[in-house]
C-alpha positions in Angstrom: -11.4 6.5 13.1 -9.4 9.2 14.8 -6.7 11.1 13.0 -4.0 9.2 14.9 -5.5 5.8 13.8 -5.7 7.0 10.2 -2.1 8.1 10.3 -1.1 4.7 11.8 -3.1 2.9 9.1 -1.4 5.0 6.4 2.1 4.1 7.8 1.2 0.4 7.8 -0.2 0.6 4.2 2.9 2.4 3.0 5.1 -0.2 4.7 3.1 -3.1 3.1 3.4 -1.3 -0.3 7.2 -1.0 0.0 7.5 -4.7 1.1 5.4 -6.0 -1.7 7.1 -3.8 -4.3 10.5 -5.3 -3.2 9.0 -8.8 -3.4 7.8 -8.0 -6.9 11.2 -6.8 -7.9 12.7 -10.1 -6.7 10.0 -12.1 -8.6 10.7 -10.2 -11.8 14.5 -10.9 -11.4 13.9 -14.6 -11.2 11.1 -14.4 -13.9 8.4 -15.4 -11.4 4.7 -14.6 -11.6 4.2 -11.0 -10.6 0.5 -10.6 -11.4 -0.6 -11.3 -7.8 1.9 -8.8 -6.4 0.7 -6.2 -9.0 -2.9 -6.8 -7.8 -1.9 -6.3 -4.2 -0.1 -3.0 -5.1 -3.2 -1.7 -6.9 -5.3 -2.5 -3.9 -2.9 -0.8 -1.5 -2.7 2.2 -3.8 -6.5 2.6 -3.5 -6.4 2.1 0.3 -3.6 4.7 0.6 -5.6 7.1 -1.5 -8.8 6.6 0.5 -6.9 7.0 3.8 -5.3 10.2 2.6 -8.7 11.5 1.6 -10.1 10.7 5.0 -7.2 12.5 6.6 -7.7 15.6 4.4 -11.4 15.7 5.4 -10.4 15.8 9.1 -8.3 19.0 8.6 
């Protein structure tokens, strides 16, 4: 992947993370099941970390 593609992927991952975090907040408010959202956030955190690492290696 090019640096630009990695930066675009990182932006998308961060956007997904923010969206899911908001969904999770709403689920908590109505006492819904948040375990699925938590799992998605953990997965996204790993992907964000890995993408950041790849970007750092390109510098």
